[in-house]
C-alpha positions in Angstrom: 11.8 -46.1 33.6 11.5 -42.8 31.6 9.9 -42.4 28.2 12.8 -41.9 26.8 14.5 -44.9 28.3 11.9 -47.3 27.3 12.8 -49.8 24.2 11.3 -51.8 20.9 12.9 -55.2 20.7 15.4 -56.5 17.5 12.8 -58.2 15.9 10.5 -55.2 15.8 13.1 -52.9 14.1 14.8 -55.5 11.7 11.2 -56.1 10.8 11.0 -52.8 10.2 13.7 -52.3 8.0 12.7 -55.4 6.1 9.4 -53.9 5.5 10.4 -50.4 4.9 12.6 -51.4 2.3 10.3 -53.5 0.3 7.9 -50.2 0.2 9.8 -47.7 -0.6 13.1 -49.4 -1.9 16.5 -49.6 -0.8 17.5 -46.1 -1.5 14.3 -44.8 -0.3 14.6 -46.7 3.0 18.2 -45.5 3.2 17.3 -42.0 3.0 14.6 -42.2 5.4 16.7 -43.8 8.0 19.3 -41.4 7.3 17.1 -38.3 7.7 15.8 -40.1 11.3 19.8 -40.2 12.3 19.7 -43.9 12.6 21.4 -45.1 9.5 23.7 -47.0 11.5 21.0 -49.1 12.3 20.4 -49.8 8.6 23.6 -50.2 7.9 24.0 -53.0 10.5 20.4 -54.3 11.3 19.9 -56.3 14.1 18.9 -60.0 14.2 15.2 -61.5 14.6 15.8 -61.7 18.4 13.8 -60.5 21.3 17.0 -58.3 22.9 16.2 -54.6 23.5 17.3 -52.4 20.5 16.7 -48.7 19.8 14.2 -46.4 22.3 10.9 -46.1 21.7 11.4 -42.3 20.4 14.0 -43.5 18.1 11.4 -45.8 16.4 8.9 -43.3 16.9 11.5 -40.9 14.6 11.1 -43.2 11.9 7.7 -42.8 11.0 7.8 -39.1 11.7 10.4 -38.9 8.9 7.8 -40.2 6.5 5.4 -37.1 7.7 8.4 -34.8 6.9 9.0 -36.4 3.5 5.1 -36.6 2.3 3.1 -34.5 4.4 0.7 -35.9 7.2 -1.8 -37.1 4.6 0.6 -39.0 2.4 2.1 -40.4 5.4 -1.4 -41.5 7.3 -1.7 -43.8 4.0 1.6 -44.8 3.8 2.1 -45.7 7.5 -1.0 -48.0 7.3 1.0 -50.0 4.3 4.2 -50.0 6.7 3.1 -51.4 9.7 0.8 -54.2 7.5 4.1 -55.0 6.2 6.3 -54.7 8.9 4.5 -57.4 10.8 4.3 -59.5 7.9 8.2 -59.3 8.0 8.1 -60.4 11.8 5.7 -63.5 11.0 7.0 -64.6 7.7 10.7 -64.1 8.0 11.1 -63.8 11.9 8.9 -66.5 12.4 7.5 -65.4 15.5 4.4 -67.1 15.6 5.1 -70.7 14.7 4.8 -71.7 18.2 0.9 -70.3 17.7 -0.4 -71.3 14.2 -2.2 -74.6 15.4 -4.1 -73.1 18.1 -7.7 -72.2 17.5 -8.5 -68.9 15.8 -9.4 -66.6 19.0 -6.5 -67.9 20.9 -4.1 -67.3 18.0 -5.2 -63.7 17.9 -5.1 -62.9 21.7 -1.7 -64.1 21.9 -0.2 -62.5 18.9 -2.1 -59.5 20.3 0.1 -60.0 23.7 3.1 -60.7 21.8 2.6 -57.6 19.5 2.6 -55.3 22.5 6.2 -56.9 23.9 7.5 -56.8 20.5 7.0 -53.2 20.3 6.8 -51.9 23.7 3.6 -50.1 23.6 0.3 -50.5 24.6 -1.8 -53.3 26.5 -4.3 -56.1 25.3 -8.2 -55.3 26.5 -10.2 -58.4 26.6 -14.0 -57.3 26.9 -16.4 -59.0 28.5 -18.2 -60.1 25.3 -15.1 -61.8 24.4 -13.8 -59.2 22.0 -9.9 -58.1 21.8 -9.0 -54.4 21.7 -5.7 -52.5 21.7 -5.5 -49.6 23.8 -2.1 -47.5 23.0 -2.2 -45.4 26.3 1.6 -44.8 25.6 1.6 -43.8 22.1 3.9 -40.8 21.2 3.7 -41.4 17.5 0.8 -38.7 17.2 2.5 -36.2 19.9 2.2 -32.8 18.7 -0.2 -33.2 16.2 -3.8 -31.6 16.5 -6.1 -33.4 13.8 -9.8 -34.1 13.3 -9.1 -38.0 12.6 -7.4 -40.6 13.9 -3.9 -40.6 12.6 -2.0 -43.7 14.0 -2.9 -45.6 10.7 0.8 -47.8 11.2 -0.8 -49.5 14.7 -3.6 -50.3 12.5 -1.7 -51.8 9.7 0.2 -53.9 12.5 -2.9 -55.0 14.2 -5.0 -55.5 10.8 -1.7 -58.3 9.8 -2.3 -60.0 12.9 -6.3 -60.2 12.3 -5.6 -61.6 9.2 -3.7 -63.9 10.1 -5.4 -65.5 12.8 -9.1 -65.5 10.9 -8.3 -65.0 7.4 -8.4 -61.8 5.3 -11.6 -60.0 4.9 -12.9 -61.0 7.8 -12.0 -58.2 10.7 -11.1 -54.8 10.2 -9.0 -52.6 12.3 -10.1 -49.2 13.3 -8.7 -46.5 15.5 -11.2 -45.4 17.4 -9.8 -42.5 19.6 -6.4 -40.6 19.1 -4.6 -38.4 21.1 -3.9 -36.2 18.5 -7.8 -35.6 18.5 -7.7 -34.5 22.2 -8.7 -38.1 23.4 -6.6 -39.5 26.3 -5.7 -43.0 24.8 -5.1 -43.9 21.1 -7.9 -46.7 21.3 -8.4 -49.6 18.3 -10.9 -51.9 17.7 -12.1 -54.7 15.4 -15.4 -55.0 13.3 -16.7 -58.0 11.5 -16.5 -57.1 7.7 -20.0 -57.1 6.2 -21.8 -55.6 3.2 -22.3 -52.1 5.2 -18.9 -51.9 6.6 -17.3 -52.7 3.3 -19.5 -49.7 2.2 -18.2 -47.3 4.7 -14.8 -48.8 3.9 -15.2 -47.8 0.4 -16.9 -44.5 1.2 -14.1 -43.5 3.7 
């Protein structure tokens, strides 16, 4: 299957619509989807199910349109919020994680990261020797065509930050993109760091 033929799931797109409406309002979201050529999806949203939906490139166009409207710096900030809110809708409205809620924290986190790769149709979960878990989005196309001096795929940071907060509680781990294709790296790679007073200081300064 080529990149152009790969598809995301209905639940990912339905949660995206709900999350973007929550942030931008109905009119703002409608403009975004119209400019992305996906107004038919917005006006006839899919259900919260796992059936194939629009293609991955079409999904990427939703986020690209944010950059067209706000510029890259504005988009990077909004993308993170969008990613977090979209996962929140998938979990709290779509009930994607109900089967995992009583598992131990580490298992909850790993199961949801695996489910995220299925739902998004992107990347892979990396389980390290020390038990930590990373996300390798080797097939990321959201940053295609960009050249930046800092990681830019903040929508994925938002997605996986919500997963961490759901599994461990807020304020325990922070998600970071440590490699990005837009910077010339071979992949877009995401890791989690335990939050302490030094981490908080770096986050505030950054």
